C-alpha positions as CSV (number, residue, x, y, z in Angstrom):
1,M,-1.0,16.9,19.6
2,S,2.5,15.7,18.5
3,E,4.1,16.8,15.3
4,T,3.5,13.4,13.8
5,S,-0.2,13.0,14.7
6,T,-1.9,11.1,11.9
7,I,-5.4,10.7,10.5
8,I,-6.0,7.7,8.4
9,I,-8.6,7.9,5.5
10,A,-9.8,4.4,4.7
11,D,-11.9,4.2,1.6
12,D,-11.7,2.2,-1.6
13,H,-12.5,5.1,-3.9
14,P,-9.3,7.1,-4.7
15,L,-11.2,10.2,-5.8
16,F,-13.2,10.3,-2.5
17,R,-10.0,9.8,-0.5
18,S,-8.4,12.6,-2.4
19,A,-11.3,14.9,-1.8
20,L,-11.5,14.1,1.9
21,K,-7.7,14.6,2.2
22,T,-8.0,18.0,0.6
23,A,-10.9,18.9,2.9
24,I,-8.9,17.9,6.0
25,T,-5.6,19.5,5.1
26,G,-7.4,22.7,4.4
27,Q,-8.9,22.8,7.9
28,L,-6.4,20.8,9.9
29,P,-3.0,21.4,8.2
30,L,-0.9,20.1,11.2
31,Y,-2.1,16.5,10.8
32,N,-0.3,13.9,8.7
33,I,-2.7,12.1,6.4
34,V,-2.3,8.4,5.5
35,E,-4.6,6.7,3.0
36,A,-5.8,3.0,2.9
37,Q,-7.9,1.4,0.2
38,D,-8.9,-1.9,1.9
39,I,-8.9,-3.5,5.3
40,D,-5.5,-5.1,4.9
41,S,-3.8,-1.8,4.1
42,L,-5.7,-0.1,6.9
43,Q,-4.6,-2.7,9.5
44,A,-1.0,-2.3,8.2
45,S,-1.2,1.4,8.4
46,V,-2.5,1.3,12.0
47,E,0.3,-1.1,13.0
48,T,3.2,0.8,11.3
49,T,2.2,4.5,11.6
50,P,3.1,6.3,14.8
51,D,0.6,8.5,16.6
52,V,-2.6,7.6,14.8
53,V,-5.2,9.8,16.5
54,L,-8.3,9.2,14.2
55,I,-9.6,6.9,11.5
56,L,-12.2,7.9,8.9
57,L,-13.7,4.6,7.7
58,D,-16.0,3.7,4.9
59,I,-17.9,0.6,6.2
60,Q,-18.0,-1.0,2.8
61,M,-14.3,-1.6,2.5
62,P,-12.8,-4.5,0.6
63,G,-11.7,-7.2,3.1
64,A,-14.6,-6.6,5.5
65,H,-18.2,-7.8,5.6
66,G,-20.5,-5.0,6.5
67,F,-19.7,-3.7,10.0
68,S,-17.1,-6.4,10.7
69,G,-14.2,-4.1,9.9
70,L,-15.4,-1.4,12.3
71,I,-16.0,-4.0,15.0
72,H,-12.6,-5.7,14.7
73,L,-10.8,-2.4,14.5
74,S,-12.5,-1.0,17.6
75,A,-11.7,-4.2,19.5
76,Y,-8.0,-4.2,18.6
77,H,-7.3,-0.5,18.7
78,P,-9.9,0.8,21.3
79,T,-7.9,4.0,21.9
80,I,-8.2,5.2,18.3
81,P,-11.6,6.8,17.6
82,V,-13.3,5.9,14.3
83,I,-15.6,8.2,12.4
84,V,-17.7,6.2,9.9
85,V,-17.9,8.1,6.6
86,S,-20.6,6.5,4.4
87,A,-23.2,7.1,1.7
88,H,-25.5,4.9,3.6
89,E,-27.0,7.4,6.0
90,T,-30.3,6.0,7.1
91,P,-31.1,6.3,10.9
92,E,-30.7,2.5,11.2
93,I,-27.2,2.4,9.6
94,I,-26.1,5.3,11.8
95,A,-27.4,3.7,14.9
96,R,-25.7,0.4,14.1
97,A,-22.4,2.1,13.4
98,M,-22.5,3.8,16.8
99,S,-23.5,0.5,18.5
100,H,-20.5,-1.2,16.9
101,G,-18.0,1.3,18.3
102,A,-17.9,4.3,16.0
103,A,-17.2,7.7,17.7
104,G,-19.0,9.5,15.0
105,F,-20.9,9.2,11.7
106,L,-20.3,11.5,8.8
107,P,-22.5,11.2,5.7
108,K,-20.5,11.5,2.4
109,S,-22.8,14.3,1.4
110,S,-21.7,16.4,4.4
111,P,-20.4,20.0,3.7
112,L,-16.8,20.9,4.4
113,E,-17.6,22.6,7.7
114,S,-19.2,19.5,9.0
115,I,-16.1,17.4,8.2
116,G,-14.0,19.8,10.2
117,G,-16.5,20.0,13.0
118,A,-16.8,16.2,13.3
119,I,-13.1,15.7,13.4
120,H,-12.6,18.4,16.0
121,A,-15.4,17.0,18.2
122,V,-14.2,13.4,18.1
123,L,-10.6,14.4,18.8
124,E,-11.8,16.2,21.9
125,G,-13.5,13.0,23.1
126,Q,-17.1,13.8,22.0
127,L,-19.4,11.8,19.8
128,W,-20.5,13.2,16.5
129,L,-23.8,12.6,14.8
130,P,-25.7,14.3,12.0
131,D,-27.8,17.3,13.3
132,D,-31.1,15.7,12.2
133,F,-30.3,12.2,13.7
134,D,-32.9,11.0,16.2
135,E,-30.9,9.4,19.1
136,S,-34.0,7.4,20.2
137,V,-33.2,4.9,17.5
138,L,-29.9,4.0,19.1
139,S,-30.8,0.4,19.8
140,Q,-29.7,-2.9,18.2
141,C,-30.8,-6.4,17.4
142,D,-29.6,-8.8,20.1
143,E,-28.5,-11.4,17.6
144,E,-26.5,-8.9,15.7
145,L,-24.7,-7.8,18.9
146,K,-23.9,-11.4,19.7
147,V,-22.2,-11.8,16.3
148,A,-20.4,-8.5,16.8
149,S,-19.1,-9.7,20.2
150,V,-17.7,-12.8,18.5
151,I,-16.0,-10.8,15.7
152,S,-14.3,-8.6,18.3
153,T,-12.6,-11.7,19.8
154,L,-11.2,-13.1,16.5
155,T,-7.5,-12.8,15.9
156,P,-6.5,-10.8,12.8
157,K,-5.9,-14.1,10.9
158,Q,-9.3,-15.5,12.0
159,F,-10.9,-12.3,11.0
160,R,-9.6,-12.5,7.5
161,V,-10.7,-16.2,7.3
162,A,-14.1,-15.3,8.6
163,T,-14.5,-12.5,6.0
164,M,-13.5,-14.8,3.2
165,L,-15.8,-17.5,4.5
166,A,-18.7,-15.0,4.4
167,Q,-17.8,-14.3,0.8
168,G,-18.3,-17.9,-0.1
169,L,-14.6,-18.9,-0.6
170,L,-13.6,-22.5,0.0
171,N,-10.9,-23.6,2.3
172,K,-8.4,-24.1,-0.5
173,Q,-9.2,-20.7,-2.0
174,I,-8.7,-19.0,1.4
175,A,-5.4,-20.9,1.9
176,Y,-4.2,-19.7,-1.5
177,E,-5.2,-16.1,-0.8
178,L,-3.6,-16.0,2.7
179,N,-0.6,-18.2,1.7
180,I,-1.3,-20.7,4.4
181,T,-2.1,-24.4,4.5
182,E,-5.6,-25.8,4.2
183,A,-5.1,-27.5,7.5
184,T,-4.4,-24.1,9.1
185,V,-7.6,-22.7,7.4
186,K,-9.6,-25.6,8.7
187,A,-8.3,-25.0,12.2
188,H,-9.3,-21.3,12.0
189,V,-12.8,-22.2,10.5
190,T,-13.3,-24.7,13.4
191,E,-12.6,-22.0,16.0
192,I,-14.8,-19.5,14.2
193,F,-17.6,-22.0,14.2
194,R,-17.1,-22.7,17.9
195,K,-17.2,-19.0,18.8
196,L,-20.3,-18.4,16.6
197,G,-22.0,-21.5,18.0
198,V,-22.7,-22.9,14.6
199,N,-22.0,-26.3,12.9
200,S,-21.8,-25.4,9.2
201,R,-20.4,-22.9,6.7
202,T,-24.0,-22.0,5.8
203,Q,-24.9,-21.2,9.4
204,A,-21.7,-19.2,9.8
205,V,-22.4,-17.1,6.7
206,L,-25.9,-16.4,7.8
207,A,-24.6,-15.3,11.2
208,I,-22.0,-13.0,9.8
209,S,-24.5,-11.6,7.2
210,Q,-26.3,-9.9,10.1
211,L,-23.4,-7.4,10.0
212,D,-24.2,-6.5,6.4
213,V,-25.0,-2.8,5.8
214,H,-28.2,-3.5,4.0
215,P,-31.2,-3.4,6.4
216,N,-33.2,-5.9,4.4
217,A,-30.4,-8.5,4.9
218,I,-30.9,-8.6,8.6
219,P,-33.1,-11.2,10.2
220,R,-35.6,-9.6,12.6
């Protein structure tokens, strides 16, 4: 480990980030801690912070749709392991997180010793799962995996457009938010449609919604 090895805590709740930072620094004092409150700040932190060795990620981050943030992050920074830290700790959610590239899953209710154990294990190249997790459920819906494979191929700008598209924003709203022209947004949307194999915004939203964290939102 270099003197500048960094762990990024990505969560939109400042109190939880603070609690997690305190837990980590108490057990792993040699690591630098960087905090991110949304996907944009997380991506910026990964790009500008040297020696990031681990990301602790809440899957319900602003700027992402369900598991899309984890999928895109894993695709663009495959050498940085990600531990999903979530209050959604059903076997299905855990299995989906692992299928989408997580190196570990840490329930937000975990005791301090589990946090340290998870981080140590993942930094040593191991996978970390809750003790009571049944690994036989580690399977995934084919359609969801197809959408995930598309998300992993999107450029950072296309990813942001796709996320806003899934939130129901119109092209002119996306253009305003990203400070780009509507023509550029339309070009990104056209490419997203092509990669997803859809012909309309509704079909695109339905496809991306398969990555939602809520089980009852997933077509079976």
